[in-house]
C-alpha positions in Angstrom: -21.8 8.9 17.1 -19.9 5.8 18.9 -16.9 4.5 17.0 -18.0 1.2 15.1 -15.4 -1.4 14.6 -15.4 -2.3 10.9 -15.1 -5.9 11.8 -18.6 -5.9 13.1 -19.9 -4.5 9.7 -18.2 -6.9 7.3 -21.2 -9.2 6.8 -23.4 -6.2 6.0 -20.8 -4.6 3.7 -20.5 -7.9 1.7 -24.4 -7.9 1.2 -24.3 -4.4 -0.1 -21.6 -4.6 -2.6 -21.6 -2.3 -5.6 -19.2 -3.0 -8.7 -19.6 -0.7 -11.6 -17.2 1.7 -13.5 -18.2 5.0 -15.2 -15.4 5.6 -17.7 -15.2 9.1 -19.3 -12.9 10.2 -22.0 -10.3 12.7 -21.1 -10.3 15.9 -23.0 -6.6 16.2 -22.7 -4.2 14.8 -25.5 -1.8 12.3 -24.1 1.7 13.2 -23.9 4.0 11.5 -26.4 5.8 8.7 -24.8 9.2 10.1 -25.8 8.3 13.2 -23.9 7.9 11.8 -20.4 9.8 12.2 -17.3 10.0 9.8 -14.4 8.8 11.1 -11.0 7.8 9.8 -7.7 4.1 10.4 -6.4 3.7 10.7 -2.7 0.1 10.2 -1.5 -0.6 12.5 1.4 -3.6 10.3 3.0 -5.0 12.9 5.4 -4.6 15.9 3.0 -6.3 14.1 0.0 -3.4 15.1 -2.2 -0.4 13.6 -4.0 2.9 15.5 -4.2 5.1 14.9 -7.4 8.8 15.1 -6.6 11.9 14.1 -8.7 12.7 10.4 -8.8 16.4 10.8 -8.4 19.0 13.6 -7.4 17.6 16.1 -4.8 14.0 14.8 -5.0 12.8 18.3 -5.2 9.0 18.9 -5.5 7.7 19.3 -9.0 4.1 19.9 -8.2 0.8 18.7 -6.4 -2.4 17.0 -7.3 -5.8 17.3 -5.6 -7.0 13.7 -5.6 -10.4 14.7 -4.0 -11.8 17.3 -6.6 -15.2 15.7 -6.1 -15.3 15.6 -2.3 -18.5 17.7 -2.0 -20.4 15.2 -4.2 -19.0 12.2 -2.4 -19.7 13.5 1.0 -23.3 14.4 0.1 -23.7 10.8 -1.2 -22.3 9.2 2.2 -24.4 11.6 4.4 -27.4 10.6 2.4 -26.8 6.9 3.2 -26.8 5.6 6.8 -24.7 2.7 6.1 -22.1 4.5 4.1 -22.0 7.1 7.0 -21.4 4.4 9.7 -18.4 2.9 7.5 -17.1 6.4 6.8 -17.0 7.2 10.5 -15.6 3.8 11.3 -12.7 4.3 8.9 -12.1 7.8 10.4 -12.1 6.3 14.0 -10.3 3.2 13.4 -7.7 2.8 10.6 -7.7 6.5 10.0 -6.5 7.3 13.5 -9.2 10.1 13.8 -8.7 11.3 10.2 -10.2 10.5 6.9 -8.2 8.4 4.5 -8.4 10.2 0.9 -5.4 8.5 -0.7 -4.0 5.1 -0.4 -2.3 4.3 -3.5 -1.6 5.4 -6.9 -0.2 4.7 -10.4 0.2 6.7 -13.6 -1.0 5.4 -17.0 1.6 4.3 -19.5 1.3 7.5 -21.5 1.7 9.6 -18.5 -1.6 11.5 -18.9 -3.4 10.4 -15.8 -2.9 9.1 -12.2 -5.1 6.3 -10.9 -5.8 6.7 -7.2 -7.5 4.5 -4.6 -9.5 6.4 -1.9 -10.2 4.5 1.1 -12.8 6.7 2.8 -14.7 7.1 -0.6 -14.5 3.4 -1.3 -13.5 3.9 -4.7 -10.7 4.3 -7.4 -10.5 7.3 -9.7 -8.5 8.3 -12.8 -7.3 11.9 -12.6 -6.3 13.9 -15.8 -2.8 15.3 -14.8 -3.1 18.3 -17.1 -6.6 19.4 -15.9 -7.1 18.0 -12.6 -10.4 16.5 -13.7 -11.8 13.0 -12.9 -11.7 10.8 -16.1 -13.4 7.8 -14.6 -14.6 6.5 -11.1 -14.9 2.8 -10.0 -16.7 2.3 -6.7 -15.2 -0.9 -5.0 -17.4 -3.5 -3.6 -18.2 -2.9 0.1 -17.0 0.3 1.8 -13.2 0.7 1.7 -10.5 0.5 -1.0 -6.8 0.0 -0.1 -3.5 -1.2 -1.7 -3.2 -1.4 -5.5 -0.6 -3.0 -7.8 0.0 -2.3 -11.4 0.8 -5.1 -14.0 4.3 -5.1 -15.5 2.8 -3.6 -18.9 1.2 -0.8 -17.1 -2.2 -1.6 -18.3 -4.1 -3.1 -15.3 -4.5 -2.2 -11.7 -5.5 -4.7 -9.0 -7.2 -2.9 -5.9 -8.1 -4.3 -2.5 -11.6 -3.9 -1.4 -10.9 -4.3 2.2 -14.3 -4.8 3.7 -15.8 -7.3 1.1 -12.6 -9.5 0.9 -12.3 -8.9 -2.8 -9.6 -7.6 -5.3 -10.9 -5.9 -8.4 -8.7 -5.8 -11.5 -9.3 -2.8 -13.8 -8.2 -1.4 -17.2 -6.0 1.5 -16.0 -7.2 3.7 -18.9 -11.0 3.1 -18.9 -11.6 2.0 -15.5 -13.4 -1.1 -16.7 -13.5 -4.2 -14.6 -11.6 -7.0 -16.1 -12.2 -9.4 -13.4 -12.2 -10.0 -9.7 -11.3 -12.5 -7.2 -12.0 -13.4 -3.4 -9.4 -13.2 -0.7 -9.1 -13.9 3.0 -10.1 -11.2 5.5 -9.2 -7.6 4.9 -7.1 -8.0 1.6 -4.2 -5.5 1.9 -0.9 -5.8 -0.4 -1.2 -6.8 -4.0 1.9 -7.9 -6.2 2.1 -8.9 -9.7 4.8 -11.3 -10.7 7.3 -9.8 -13.1 6.1 -11.8 -16.1 2.5 -10.6 -15.2 1.1 -14.1 -14.9 0.1 -14.2 -11.4 -1.2 -11.8 -8.6 -0.3 -12.4 -4.9 -2.7 -10.8 -2.5 -1.9 -10.7 1.4 -5.2 -10.7 3.7 -4.2 -9.0 7.0 -7.4 -9.8 9.0 -8.7 -7.2 11.6 -6.0 -4.9 12.5 -8.1 -2.3 14.3 -9.3 -4.3 17.4 -7.6 -4.4 20.7 -7.6 -8.1 21.0 -4.0 -8.2 20.3 -2.7 -10.7 22.8 -1.2 -13.8 21.3 -3.8 -16.0 22.8 -6.5 -13.9 20.9 -4.9 -14.1 17.7 -7.6 -16.3 16.4 -10.0 -13.3 16.5 -8.0 -11.6 13.8 -9.8 -13.6 11.0 -8.6 -15.5 7.9 -5.0 -14.3 7.1 -3.5 -15.8 4.1 -1.8 -15.1 0.7 -4.2 -15.8 -2.2 -2.3 -16.5 -5.6 -4.5 -16.1 -8.7 -4.0 -16.4 -12.5 -3.8 -12.9 -13.7 -5.6 -13.7 -16.9 -8.5 -15.9 -15.5 -8.4 -14.4 -12.1 -9.0 -18.1 -10.7 -7.3 -19.2 -7.6 -4.0 -20.9 -8.2 -3.0 -21.5 -4.5 -3.4 -20.3 -0.9 -0.3 -19.8 1.2 -0.9 -20.0 4.9 2.0 -18.8 7.1 0.5 -20.1 10.4 1.8 -23.6 10.2 5.1 -22.2 8.8 5.5 -20.2 11.8 4.6 -22.9 14.1 7.0 -25.2 12.4 10.0 -23.0 13.6 8.6 -22.4 17.0 7.0 -19.1 16.7 3.6 -20.0 17.7 2.9 -16.5 19.4 3.7 -14.6 16.1 1.1 -13.2 14.0 0.7 -14.7 10.6 -0.8 -11.5 9.1 1.4 -10.8 6.1 1.9 -7.0 5.7 4.3 -5.4 3.1 6.3 -7.9 1.1 8.7 -7.9 -1.7 10.2 -10.6 -3.9 13.8 -11.4 -4.7 14.7 -10.4 -8.4 14.3 -14.2 -9.4 11.1 -14.4 -7.5 12.4 -17.7 -5.6 12.1 -15.7 -2.2 9.5 -13.5 -0.6 10.6 -11.3 2.2 7.8 -10.2 4.3 6.5 -8.3 7.6 3.9 -9.4 10.0 1.9 -7.7 12.5 3.6 -6.9 15.9 7.0 -7.9 14.7 10.1 -5.8 14.8 11.8 -7.5 11.7 10.9 -9.7 8.8 10.9 -13.3 7.3 12.5 -15.0 4.3 10.1 -17.4 2.6 11.2 -19.9 0.0 8.6 -20.4 -2.7 10.2 -23.7 -3.9 10.3 -25.4 -0.6 7.3 -23.7 0.9 8.9 -22.7 4.2 10.2 -19.9 6.1 14.0 -20.2 5.7 15.3 -17.1 7.9 13.9 -14.7 10.5 15.5 -11.2 11.1 14.7 -9.5 14.2 15.6 -5.9 14.1 16.4 -3.7 17.1 13.7 -2.1 19.3 13.6 1.5 20.2 13.9 1.7 24.0 11.2 4.6 23.9 8.8 2.4 22.2 6.1 0.6 24.2 5.8 -3.1 23.7 2.1 -2.8 24.5 0.5 -4.2 21.2 -2.6 -2.0 21.5 -0.3 1.0 20.8 0.9 -0.1 17.5 -0.7 1.8 14.5 -3.1 -0.7 12.9 -0.9 -3.6 14.5 1.9 -2.7 12.5 5.2 -2.3 14.4 7.2 -2.3 11.2 5.4 -1.6 8.0 7.4 -1.0 4.9 10.0 -3.1 3.0 11.7 -2.6 -0.5 14.8 -4.3 -2.2 17.6 -2.7 -4.2 17.4 -3.7 -8.0 20.3 -5.9 -7.7 18.8 -7.8 -4.9 21.7 -7.3 -2.5 20.0 -4.9 0.1 16.7 -4.8 2.0 15.3 -1.4 3.1 13.1 -1.7 6.2 10.8 0.9 7.7 10.6 0.5 11.5 7.3 2.2 11.8 6.6 2.3 15.5 10.4 2.3 16.4 11.0 5.4 14.4 13.9 4.4 12.1 14.7 3.1 8.6 17.6 0.7 8.1 19.2 -1.0 5.1 19.8 -4.7 5.6 22.4 -7.0 3.8 20.4 -9.6 2.2 23.2 -12.2 2.3 24.2 -11.8 5.9 20.9 -10.1 7.2 23.1 -7.5 9.1 21.5 -4.2 9.6 23.3 -1.0 8.8 22.9 2.3 10.6 19.6 3.1 12.1 18.4 6.3 10.4 16.0 8.2 12.6 12.5 8.6 10.9 9.1 9.7 12.4 6.8 6.7 12.0 7.9 5.6 8.6 5.1 4.1 6.8 6.3 2.8 3.3 9.5 1.9 1.6 10.4 2.0 -2.2 13.3 2.4 -4.6 14.3 5.7 -6.3 14.3 5.9 -10.0 18.0 5.2 -10.5 17.8 2.3 -8.1 20.5 3.8 -5.8 18.3 5.0 -2.9 15.5 3.6 -0.6 12.7 6.2 -0.4 10.6 6.2 3.0 7.6 8.0 3.8 7.8 9.6 7.1 4.2 9.9 8.1 4.9 11.5 11.5 7.2 14.3 10.0 5.4 14.9 6.7 8.3 14.2 4.7 9.9 11.5 2.4 13.6 10.6 3.0 16.1 9.1 0.7 18.6 6.6 2.1 21.7 5.4 0.3 21.5 1.7 -0.4 25.3 1.5 -0.6 26.2 3.2 2.9 22.9 3.0 4.6 23.1 6.6 5.3 20.4 9.3 5.1 20.9 11.4 1.8 18.0 14.0 2.2 14.5 14.7 3.3 11.9 16.6 1.2 8.7 18.1 2.8 5.3 16.8 1.5 1.7 17.0 2.7 -0.3 15.7 5.7 0.6 11.9 6.5 2.4 10.7 3.5 2.1 6.8 3.0 2.2 5.1 -0.3 5.0 6.4 -2.6 5.3 5.0 -6.3 7.2 5.7 -9.3 5.3 7.2 -12.3 5.5 9.4 -15.3 4.4 12.8 -16.3 5.0 14.8 -19.6 8.4 16.6 -19.3 6.8 20.1 -19.2 4.1 19.1 -16.7 3.1 21.6 -14.0 0.4 21.3 -11.4 -3.2 21.8 -12.8 -4.7 25.2 -12.0 
């Protein structure tokens, strides 16, 4: 079957949306909150597994979760529906780089009894009991692909992007019940709750799996914008369009597709990456303008041919130290990670990394944790020195890495 661009199927996907949840009570008693340990969950996208590692220290592996225990059932459903099969194949041949995408994002419930996972190729979100490995509930998203998630500050809600229907669903993390939803730009991607839980920011990145990557063809990429909604009513509060802001500083040939982003501790500044760019921007929320641009070094071995960048992302992954003094940037196509001084924007050592795909912060806040999707490992980098601390092997194609909690006595389900 020839590869089918998901762009050409968006209209059909929106017409065939399915939005319902099927909650089921877990038979496992929830651990006592006092008996929890903090860990890092590493989503191995092509494996369909999530490795659980220590959140500090040597980051040693603790266990592993199968996040597709229902694979046979899901595949039977997809093969019985021609439209689902077309989208499933399009995901494999497009954003999946020839692989199925079984885990994009994940968060644990506040009591540490379950992990909630978005599964792009299965177009759903599931809750998996950490003790038994069984599925508690499943929520099929509208359209045909689920993507990035975000968890509310109190841990009770997850927002998940449904990328082919331009929708974000907000779910009760315990029951899977939909609490609300809102529309976005084309291909919603990153979601961020503000720290007070009042707003959700969604970044729509447009079509990233076409070869129409030349600057003069940028208009073909779709409606790319940040949608800000009230996290109680799910009504749109404002839209932030980076196109005129980039044009205002003379960067008319730059993409306005906002990729991973992170707020400063006081949420006055947003630091974000865009498609094709080896660097990031600083955006001031009060003045509504881009205040600084940071261009990071190119790897001489990396081609500047845009069509060779994975899903248009030259750099994909940015995090910030808890005190706001340092940024950690994953130079995906340039095969390095670096820590940047937020005041001076001076980068530190370029730490060699194989297609680093995400950046987050360790449990103690002292290290940046990056997923090396090309080497099947996660690597810790010291925020203070910018030097590599250690690397830990994980499963096939690690992408999202998130802090979570499990019972102190937790081991992998049988």
